[in-house]
N, C-alpha and C positions, 0 to 999 in steps of 0.2 A: 504493499500500500504506500510505501515511500513516505513515511512520516518525516517531516523535515522540521528542524529547529533553527533558530537564528542566533545572531551574536549576543542577544540579551538572555539567552538560556543560561540558567545557573551552571550547568555543566559544559558549556561551550568550550571546545579545545582551542583556545585563543592563540596558542603558540603556532599551531598548524594554520590557523587563519592568517597570521602574519606571513607565513611562507606562501600560502595561496595568493595573497595580495601581491607579493613580489613576483610571483610567476605570471600573474595576470597580464596578458598582452604579448607575453614571450612564449607561451605554451598554450596548447589546446585545452578546452574545458575538461576533456577526458584525462589528459595528463595531470592537470591540477587535482582532479578528483581522486585519481589513483594514488597520488603522492600525499595528499593532505586530507582527503575526506570532505573537502568543502566544494561547493558548487555555487556559482553566481546565477541567480534567477533572472528572468527577463526584466524584473523591476530594478536590477542592479544591486540587490541585496544578497548577501552571502548566507548560505545555509549548510547545514550538515545533517546527515541522515540518522534517524534513530530506529533501530531494528523494530520491526512490527510485533513480533511474538503473537501472531494471530492464533497460534495453538493454545494460547492462554486466555482466550476470550471465553467467558461463561455465556454460551449461546442460549441458555435456558430462559434469559430474559425475553426472548422472541417467541417463547412458546405460548400458544393460545391460552388465555386465561391467567397468565402469571400476573399476580398483583403485588409482588414483594417490592416494597418501597425502598429497600436497601439498595436496589439497582440504580437509584437515581444518582448515585455518586459513581463516576467513571472508575475509580479505583476498586469498587466493589464488583465491577463487571470485567475489567480488563487489568491483567497483571503485567505491567510494564514499568519496572522500577526506573529505567533510564529516562522515560518520558516524564515521570513525576519529579525526577531529580532536575530535569531541565526546566520544568514549569510547576513548581510546588503549588 
């Protein structure tokens, strides 16, 4: 699903972002991503990918008749610590 986080994420790897910025203009986007993990969006903002962990989604929320209100918080539905570190 390609969850992306930006420079303001709590766990943003800022040292590799510095490297990505120095490579920008001299390297292809693929080369920059492979070396640094950062990619520049169409809007010119830098982003890094957070693994999806879709195998850790509790899909039972989508079952017909499920009325469990605990699922209203994403962390109760989706186990992805890196995402919550990025955006607590």
